[in-house]
C-alpha positions as a Python dict, from the first residue, in 0.01 Angstrom:
ca = {
    (1, 'M'): (0, 0, 0),
    (2, 'K'): (-203, -246, 183),
    (3, 'I'): (-569, -348, 89),
    (4, 'L'): (-815, -541, 267),
    (5, 'C'): (-1065, -703, 86),
    (6, 'F'): (-1360, -937, 107),
    (7, 'S'): (-1725, -1017, -27),
    (8, 'D'): (-2026, -1187, -38),
    (9, 'V'): (-2207, -1136, 302),
    (10, 'H'): (-2526, -1140, 231),
    (11, 'G'): (-2690, -900, 473),
    (12, 'K'): (-2477, -1098, 727),
    (13, 'A'): (-2430, -757, 986),
    (14, 'D'): (-2329, -991, 1260),
    (15, 'I'): (-2037, -1144, 1072),
    (16, 'V'): (-1918, -855, 966),
    (17, 'E'): (-1911, -752, 1353),
    (18, 'F'): (-1738, -1070, 1391),
    (19, 'F'): (-1494, -993, 1087),
    (20, 'V'): (-1398, -626, 1276),
    (21, 'K'): (-1293, -819, 1573),
    (22, 'D'): (-1108, -1082, 1356),
    (23, 'V'): (-904, -800, 1225),
    (24, 'I'): (-882, -585, 1511),
    (25, 'R'): (-741, -888, 1688),
    (26, 'R'): (-495, -978, 1423),
    (27, 'R'): (-335, -571, 1468),
    (28, 'L'): (-393, -567, 1022),
    (29, 'F'): (-317, -251, 929),
    (30, 'F'): (-445, -99, 558),
    (31, 'D'): (-513, 175, 373),
    (32, 'A'): (-845, 147, 238),
    (33, 'I'): (-1109, -154, 185),
    (34, 'V'): (-1267, -310, -122),
    (35, 'I'): (-1548, -539, -137),
    (36, 'A'): (-1622, -709, -457),
    (37, 'G'): (-2009, -678, -364),
    (38, 'D'): (-2355, -905, -236),
    (39, 'I'): (-2293, -674, 59),
    (40, 'N'): (-2659, -628, 144),
    (41, 'N'): (-2984, -839, 214),
    (42, 'P'): (-3277, -747, -62),
    (43, 'Q'): (-3533, -830, 244),
    (44, 'K'): (-3338, -584, 475),
    (45, 'P'): (-3188, -307, 288),
    (46, 'R'): (-3105, -107, 621),
    (47, 'V'): (-2863, -360, 705),
    (48, 'F'): (-2662, -203, 435),
    (49, 'L'): (-2603, 61, 680),
    (50, 'R'): (-2549, -123, 988),
    (51, 'I'): (-2252, -311, 795),
    (52, 'M'): (-2104, 19, 673),
    (53, 'E'): (-2136, 141, 1031),
    (54, 'S'): (-1898, -158, 1143),
    (55, 'L'): (-1659, -91, 896),
    (56, 'S'): (-1634, 266, 998),
    (57, 'V'): (-1429, 225, 1318),
    (58, 'F'): (-1158, 168, 1101),
    (59, 'K'): (-1152, 542, 1006),
    (60, 'K'): (-1050, 445, 644),
    (61, 'P'): (-1224, 448, 274),
    (62, 'V'): (-1464, 185, 173),
    (63, 'F'): (-1481, 117, -214),
    (64, 'Y'): (-1748, -114, -320),
    (65, 'V'): (-1923, -303, -668),
    (66, 'K'): (-2345, -329, -609),
    (67, 'G'): (-2356, -783, -666),
    (68, 'N'): (-2696, -986, -754),
    (69, 'W'): (-2735, -920, -364),
    (70, 'D'): (-2742, -552, -364),
    (71, 'V'): (-3090, -434, -439),
    (72, 'N'): (-3310, -147, -245),
    (73, 'L'): (-2972, 29, -128),
    (74, 'P'): (-3069, 277, 72),
    (75, 'R'): (-3113, 601, -114),
    (76, 'H'): (-2864, 848, 124),
    (77, 'S'): (-2497, 752, 103),
    (78, 'V'): (-2267, 667, 439),
    (79, 'A'): (-1989, 877, 463),
    (80, 'E'): (-1622, 665, 345),
    (81, 'A'): (-1808, 451, 170),
    (82, 'I'): (-1768, 501, -218),
    (83, 'D'): (-1978, 328, -519),
    (84, 'L'): (-1703, 295, -731),
    (85, 'E'): (-1976, 235, -1065),
    (86, 'E'): (-2079, 611, -907),
    (87, 'S'): (-1761, 748, -866),
    (88, 'G'): (-1558, 611, -1208),
    (89, 'P'): (-1174, 574, -1165),
    (90, 'V'): (-1006, 656, -846),
    (91, 'E'): (-677, 718, -757),
    (92, 'I'): (-590, 479, -485),
    (93, 'G'): (-216, 548, -412),
    (94, 'D'): (6, 499, -706),
    (95, 'Y'): (-291, 309, -870),
    (96, 'L'): (-577, 363, -1033),
    (97, 'L'): (-890, 148, -861),
    (98, 'V'): (-1142, 94, -1138),
    (99, 'G'): (-1508, -95, -1050),
    (100, 'H'): (-1753, -278, -1244),
    (101, 'G'): (-2055, -408, -1050),
    (102, 'R'): (-2367, -396, -1353),
    (103, 'R'): (-2247, -137, -1537),
    (104, 'M'): (-2020, -329, -1845),
    (105, 'K'): (-1952, -24, -2030),
    (106, 'P'): (-1567, 80, -1969),
    (107, 'F'): (-1495, 366, -1824),
    (108, 'P'): (-1256, 611, -2060),
    (109, 'V'): (-896, 578, -1859),
    (110, 'C'): (-655, 798, -1906),
    (111, 'N'): (-397, 780, -1643),
    (112, 'D'): (-101, 543, -1694),
    (113, 'A'): (-124, 405, -1347),
    (114, 'P'): (-148, 11, -1287),
    (115, 'I'): (-476, -50, -1229),
    (116, 'I'): (-687, -262, -972),
    (117, 'L'): (-970, -378, -1137),
    (118, 'V'): (-1316, -507, -877),
    (119, 'T'): (-1596, -624, -994),
    (120, 'H'): (-1887, -860, -866),
    (121, 'Y'): (-1949, -1164, -1136),
    (122, 'P'): (-1621, -1312, -1223),
    (123, 'P'): (-1495, -1305, -1623),
    (124, 'F'): (-1610, -1609, -1824),
    (125, 'S'): (-1384, -1979, -1757),
    (126, 'I'): (-1193, -1812, -1475),
    (127, 'M'): (-1256, -1987, -1112),
    (128, 'D'): (-1641, -1926, -1237),
    (129, 'K'): (-1821, -2246, -1142),
    (130, 'G'): (-2133, -2156, -937),
    (131, 'K'): (-2475, -2332, -895),
    (132, 'R'): (-2649, -2354, -1193),
    (133, 'L'): (-2936, -2143, -1048),
    (134, 'E'): (-2742, -1849, -965),
    (135, 'A'): (-2581, -1833, -1254),
    (136, 'P'): (-2703, -1491, -1481),
    (137, 'Q'): (-2752, -1777, -1780),
    (138, 'Q'): (-2862, -2088, -1593),
    (139, 'A'): (-2538, -2254, -1688),
    (140, 'L'): (-2224, -2364, -1517),
    (141, 'H'): (-2030, -2065, -1574),
    (142, 'S'): (-2149, -1804, -1316),
    (143, 'G'): (-1872, -1595, -1505),
    (144, 'L'): (-2015, -1298, -1744),
    (145, 'V'): (-1832, -1271, -2127),
    (146, 'E'): (-1870, -879, -2083),
    (147, 'I'): (-1644, -878, -1766),
    (148, 'N'): (-1347, -1049, -2008),
    (149, 'Y'): (-1372, -795, -2244),
    (150, 'L'): (-1335, -506, -1969),
    (151, 'V'): (-1026, -736, -1829),
    (152, 'A'): (-914, -732, -2183),
    (153, 'R'): (-949, -340, -2195),
    (154, 'Y'): (-767, -246, -1896),
    (155, 'K'): (-497, -502, -1859),
    (156, 'P'): (-536, -480, -1459),
    (157, 'I'): (-254, -583, -1288),
    (158, 'V'): (-504, -711, -1036),
    (159, 'H'): (-832, -894, -1110),
    (160, 'I'): (-1036, -882, -766),
    (161, 'F'): (-1397, -1029, -742),
    (162, 'G'): (-1641, -1273, -592),
    (163, 'H'): (-1963, -1420, -682),
    (164, 'S'): (-1868, -1754, -723),
    (165, 'H'): (-1817, -1931, -428),
    (166, 'T'): (-1646, -2241, -508),
    (167, 'Y'): (-1354, -2082, -576),
    (168, 'G'): (-1347, -1829, -292),
    (169, 'G'): (-1026, -1807, -114),
    (170, 'V'): (-821, -1868, -420),
    (171, 'E'): (-554, -1672, -646),
    (172, 'W'): (-490, -1801, -951),
    (173, 'R'): (-187, -1572, -1210),
    (174, 'I'): (-253, -1578, -1545),
    (175, 'G'): (17, -1372, -1779),
    (176, 'D'): (40, -1056, -1675),
    (177, 'I'): (-309, -1044, -1413),
    (178, 'L'): (-380, -1197, -1097),
    (179, 'Y'): (-710, -1301, -1076),
    (180, 'V'): (-844, -1293, -692),
    (181, 'N'): (-1187, -1472, -600),
    (182, 'I'): (-1183, -1338, -257),
    (183, 'A'): (-1603, -1493, -178),
    (184, 'R'): (-1720, -1534, 95),
    (185, 'L'): (-1720, -1367, 442),
    (186, 'D'): (-2021, -1523, 466),
    (187, 'R'): (-1910, -1920, 501),
    (188, 'V'): (-2030, -2150, 762),
    (189, 'A'): (-1959, -2441, 918),
    (190, 'K'): (-2236, -2712, 1015),
    (191, 'N'): (-2205, -2631, 1373),
    (192, 'G'): (-2251, -2276, 1325),
    (193, 'Q'): (-1899, -2134, 1356),
    (194, 'Y'): (-1782, -1828, 1185),
    (195, 'I'): (-1528, -1985, 888),
    (196, 'G'): (-1568, -1658, 633),
    (197, 'N'): (-1238, -1588, 407),
    (198, 'Y'): (-1132, -1267, 343),
    (199, 'C'): (-754, -1096, 211),
    (200, 'L'): (-516, -909, 304),
    (201, 'M'): (-341, -775, -41),
    (202, 'T'): (-17, -579, -63),
    (203, 'F'): (106, -391, -328),
    (204, 'D'): (530, -325, -341),
    (205, 'S'): (679, -17, -541),
    (206, 'N'): (748, -324, -813),
    (207, 'N'): (364, -396, -841),
    (208, 'H'): (416, -698, -722),
    (209, 'V'): (120, -786, -522),
    (210, 'R'): (99, -1066, -234),
    (211, 'I'): (-213, -1238, -82),
    (212, 'R'): (-240, -1298, 269),
    (213, 'W'): (-580, -1523, 313),
    (214, 'F'): (-734, -1515, 680),
    (215, 'F'): (-1005, -1718, 798),
    (216, 'L'): (-1235, -1666, 1054),
    (217, 'N'): (-1180, -1885, 1318),
    (218, 'G'): (-905, -2010, 1150),
    (219, 'S'): (-527, -2067, 1201),
    (220, 'W'): (-168, -2104, 1072),
    (221, 'R'): (-129, -2466, 996),
    (222, 'V'): (71, -2720, 707),
    (223, 'C'): (-144, -2787, 446),
    (224, 'S'): (-162, -3149, 385),
    (225, 'S'): (-144, -3140, 29),
    (226, 'C'): (136, -2869, -49),
    (227, 'G'): (336, -2826, 262),
    (228, 'R'): (299, -2460, 267),
    (229, 'K'): (235, -2293, 590),
    (230, 'V'): (-139, -2151, 562),
    (231, 'H'): (-415, -2029, 773),
    (232, 'L'): (-703, -2240, 783),
    (233, 'P'): (-1021, -2307, 947),
    (234, 'P'): (-1131, -2550, 1245),
    (235, 'G'): (-1131, -2896, 1119),
    (236, 'W'): (-979, -2802, 723),
    (237, 'T'): (-663, -2972, 644),
    (238, 'V'): (-623, -2838, 310),
    (239, 'C'): (-572, -2505, 138),
    (240, 'R'): (-861, -2391, -65),
    (241, 'K'): (-573, -2359, -421),
    (242, 'C'): (-495, -2685, -346),
    (243, 'A'): (-872, -2800, -301),
    (244, 'N'): (-942, -2661, -634),
    (245, 'K'): (-570, -2733, -824),
    (246, 'R'): (-773, -2973, -1062),
    (247, 'D'): (-930, -2671, -1209),
    (248, 'L'): (-719, -2413, -1273),
    (249, 'R'): (-566, -2492, -1589),
    (250, 'F'): (-491, -2229, -1823),
    (251, 'E'): (-412, -2325, -2182),
    (252, 'R'): (-277, -2095, -2429),
    (253, 'L'): (-484, -2096, -2753),
    (254, 'P'): (-365, -2040, -3100),
    (255, 'K'): (-337, -1669, -3208),
    (256, 'E'): (-619, -1717, -3517),
    (257, 'F'): (-840, -1782, -3263),
    (258, 'S'): (-875, -1489, -3131),
    (259, 'E'): (-1066, -1332, -3383),
    (260, 'I'): (-1376, -1503, -3588),
    (261, 'K'): (-1634, -1463, -3843),
    (262, 'V'): (-1987, -1529, -3774),
    (263, 'K'): (-2237, -1572, -4014),
    (264, 'V'): (-2621, -1730, -3948),
    (265, 'T'): (-2828, -1823, -4287),
    (266, 'M'): (-3240, -1950, -4298),
    (267, 'W'): (-3191, -2254, -4400),
    (268, 'K'): (-3305, -2283, -4730),
    (269, 'E'): (-3422, -1928, -4785),
    (270, 'D'): (-3067, -1865, -4767),
    (271, 'R'): (-3111, -1558, -4611),
    (272, 'V'): (-2830, -1429, -4367),
    (273, 'V'): (-2983, -1335, -3996),
    (274, 'L'): (-2650, -1257, -3871),
    (275, 'R'): (-2288, -1160, -3952),
    (276, 'E'): (-2064, -1057, -3755),
    (277, 'H'): (-1677, -1032, -3702),
    (278, 'V'): (-1569, -1102, -3313),
    (279, 'R'): (-1307, -1046, -3131),
    (280, 'I'): (-1264, -1287, -2844),
    (281, 'P'): (-997, -1149, -2527),
    (282, 'L'): (-808, -1516, -2609),
    (283, 'N'): (-523, -1440, -2272),
    (284, 'T'): (-873, -1391, -2061),
    (285, 'I'): (-1007, -1748, -2109),
    (286, 'A'): (-877, -2039, -1886),
    (287, 'N'): (-904, -2327, -2224),
    (288, 'K'): (-1050, -2451, -2545),
    (289, 'E'): (-1327, -2632, -2412),
    (290, 'A'): (-1425, -2239, -2196),
    (291, 'Y'): (-1313, -2097, -2563),
    (292, 'N'): (-1589, -2299, -2731),
    (293, 'D'): (-1898, -2179, -2439),
    (294, 'F'): (-1699, -1883, -2483),
    (295, 'V'): (-1791, -1822, -2876),
    (296, 'E'): (-2158, -1979, -2826),
    (297, 'R'): (-2248, -1727, -2611),
    (298, 'I'): (-2127, -1434, -2791),
    (299, 'V'): (-2300, -1611, -3090),
    (300, 'L'): (-2649, -1648, -2880),
    (301, 'N'): (-2641, -1327, -2748),
    (302, 'A'): (-2562, -1129, -3109),
    (303, 'L'): (-2861, -1395, -3254),
    (304, 'S'): (-3071, -1282, -2973),
    (305, 'K'): (-3037, -874, -3093),
    (306, 'K'): (-3071, -970, -3428),
    (307, 'L'): (-3374, -1139, -3388),
    (308, 'R'): (-3530, -911, -3120),
    (309, 'E'): (-3570, -676, -3485),
    (310, 'I'): (-3832, -886, -3571),
    (311, 'H'): (-3993, -1011, -3268),
    (312, 'S'): (-4081, -852, -2942),
    (313, 'K'): (-3854, -1112, -2775),
    (314, 'V'): (-3664, -1407, -2820),
    (315, 'L'): (-3660, -1651, -2546),
    (316, 'F'): (-3381, -1955, -2544),
    (317, 'L'): (-3507, -2328, -2448),
    (318, 'S'): (-3289, -2521, -2213),
    (319, 'K'): (-3316, -2898, -2245),
    (320, 'D'): (-3555, -2947, -1965),
    (321, 'K'): (-3791, -2669, -2100),
    (322, 'I'): (-3731, -2840, -2468),
    (323, 'I'): (-3861, -3186, -2321),
    (324, 'E'): (-4161, -3033, -2108),
    (325, 'Y'): (-4317, -2812, -2444),
    (326, 'Y'): (-4251, -3060, -2693),
    (327, 'G'): (-4280, -3381, -2504),
    (328, 'T'): (-4597, -3576, -2501),
    (329, 'K'): (-4707, -3598, -2099),
    (330, 'Q'): (-4726, -3979, -1924),
    (331, 'D'): (-4841, -3913, -1631),
    (332, 'G'): (-4587, -4083, -1353),
    (333, 'L'): (-4305, -4156, -1637),
    (334, 'I'): (-3973, -3929, -1623),
    (335, 'V'): (-3740, -4003, -1934),
    (336, 'P'): (-3434, -3845, -1900),
    (337, 'F'): (-3237, -3601, -2152),
    (338, 'S'): (-2972, -3866, -2187),
    (339, 'E'): (-3188, -4192, -2271),
    (340, 'L'): (-3368, -3966, -2510),
    (341, 'L'): (-3075, -3873, -2709),
    (342, 'F'): (-3055, -4206, -2733),
    (343, 'S'): (-3361, -4435, -2787),
    (344, 'C'): (-3609, -4171, -2798),
    (345, 'D'): (-3959, -4332, -2891),
    (346, 'P'): (-4224, -4155, -3031),
    (347, 'N'): (-4465, -4346, -2901),
    (348, 'V'): (-4410, -4252, -2517),
    (349, 'V'): (-4268, -3859, -2601),
    (350, 'G'): (-4410, -3795, -2982),
    (351, 'D'): (-4241, -3707, -3302),
    (352, 'K'): (-4237, -3351, -3301),
    (353, 'L'): (-3949, -3419, -2989),
    (354, 'C'): (-3774, -3709, -3121),
    (355, 'A'): (-3684, -3516, -3440),
    (356, 'L'): (-3531, -3248, -3190),
    (357, 'M'): (-3319, -3515, -3045),
    (358, 'R'): (-3179, -3636, -3369),
    (359, 'L'): (-3020, -3364, -3378),
    (360, 'F'): (-2898, -3305, -3024),
    (361, 'S'): (-2697, -3685, -3059),
    (362, 'K'): (-2555, -3531, -3318),
    (363, 'D'): (-2384, -3233, -3152),
    (364, 'K'): (-2491, -3065, -2835),
    (365, 'R'): (-2428, -2751, -2899),
    (366, 'V'): (-2815, -2745, -3078),
    (367, 'H'): (-3060, -2449, -2942),
    (368, 'V'): (-3383, -2401, -2993),
    (369, 'L'): (-3523, -2067, -2976),
    (370, 'W'): (-3861, -1869, -3007),
    (371, 'G'): (-3920, -1545, -3150),
    (372, 'V'): (-4293, -1374, -2920),
    (373, 'N'): (-4459, -1133, -2960),
    (374, 'N'): (-4529, -985, -2637),
    (375, 'D'): (-4828, -727, -2747),
    (376, 'G'): (-5076, -780, -2427),
    (377, 'K'): (-5051, -1145, -2501),
    (378, 'A'): (-4794, -1351, -2551),
    (379, 'V'): (-4773, -1579, -2892),
    (380, 'I'): (-4478, -1783, -3016),
    (381, 'E'): (-4415, -1640, -3415),
    (382, 'A'): (-4111, -1865, -3487),
    (383, 'E'): (-3927, -2149, -3362),
    (384, 'Y'): (-3604, -2155, -3438),
    (385, 'V'): (-3324, -2424, -3423),
    (386, 'L'): (-2951, -2313, -3449),
    (387, 'F'): (-2704, -2577, -3496),
    (388, 'N'): (-2334, -2560, -3686),
    (389, 'K'): (-2333, -2602, -4051),
    (390, 'E'): (-2134, -2895, -4016),
    (391, 'L'): (-2449, -3127, -3853),
    (392, 'L'): (-2621, -2992, -4210),
    (393, 'N'): (-2374, -3174, -4401),
    (394, 'M'): (-2387, -3498, -4212),
    (395, 'S'): (-2786, -3484, -4148),
    (396, 'K'): (-2988, -3328, -4401),
    (397, 'S'): (-3280, -3576, -4375),
    (398, 'D'): (-3261, -3441, -3984),
    (399, 'V'): (-3311, -3072, -4060),
    (400, 'E'): (-3584, -3191, -4332),
    (401, 'T'): (-3753, -3355, -4051),
    (402, 'I'): (-3770, -3037, -3803),
    (403, 'S'): (-3871, -2826, -4104),
    (404, 'K'): (-4163, -2979, -4145),
    (405, 'Y'): (-4254, -2961, -3786),
    (406, 'G'): (-4272, -2612, -3845),
    (407, 'F'): (-3926, -2536, -3676),
    (408, 'I'): (-3677, -2256, -3914),
    (409, 'P'): (-3363, -2435, -3949),
    (410, 'L'): (-3022, -2134, -3835),
    (411, 'I'): (-2700, -2262, -4009),
    (412, 'L'): (-2438, -2133, -3823),
    (413, 'E'): (-2099, -2081, -4004),
    (414, 'K'): (-1790, -1936, -3808),
    (415, 'S'): (-1412, -1913, -3963),
    (416, 'F'): (-1107, -1803, -3844),
    (417, 'S'): (-1051, -1448, -3984),
    (418, 'T'): (-662, -1448, -4018),
}
């Protein structure tokens, strides 16, 4: 079985038309087309129909998931185009094609067929580096922890995704799963030439998967780094995998990391705000540093949900917002976060901000949260500061200080369950 895959078109119908001609010129044969989201342009919603009409020339089924650009889609359906979230799992040859664009709840799967998983977002930490503003939670990871749990649930032989343009055109095998980042088809060179990538995925009778990458306007050449014959756009000398090989680092984590107990306590009141037993899908996380980020994200999500039982909304303040809201304004003066960590001057930025900076200087995983009442008029009901218990042991006086300034300290404790 052969599948033609691409993603991240962002409504550029002219590029899709060029892609169709490129596929025909190369005489590529395939059984279906899979698109991992960001097909449409929200400002020109009918371009989705034009793109699907261009693909109809192949007379093959088109399976897709919605990405963050796929809003305002035309209401009527397109012949041969199937939204995998609306259809649910689809049998394709000897395989089961399962897709998730925005739905993070797994489908019930009773079929024993090997699974091909399609999502728009990457799993957290797997080829998911992206621009901070494009990330769902404005972080360096553009992947979603919910996708990691889907991967652990389905155990696919292949996981196809897009969104993270940095790693587009790269496949990475981790254990029994082949991760394939197919972003992005709308890549354009500085001279305006189309150089987007797509791939042809071939499955043999033993469930072995072969990936052949193609670039618009590309040709077959030898990679100057690995020496393999690869398809490259004009002017490129290194393949995408070699260009990103430093980041393709998988670290097998100890088994005890797979389950942790989490407790968040309100200091002095000794009241437990959150108590969770968390299962972590270890085999879907790249390394220990990513693991710590993953656990942090899980804890913050769970804590936010718990605090919403008290407040209408819970807001997390990024580091720049902490400086903006708690710092004394000085016209024409820019004080970077790194400087505040090591030489915070209360006379310049105020006592309250410096009290927070003393905590940040000891542990970068300190978080400031607001509990907000949004009933008609937004009112900050509580200002929380979350930090690991070890910080309290190191610096109890600093915790006393932030408490004096009206913050509610929340103490995080984590332990392995096994």
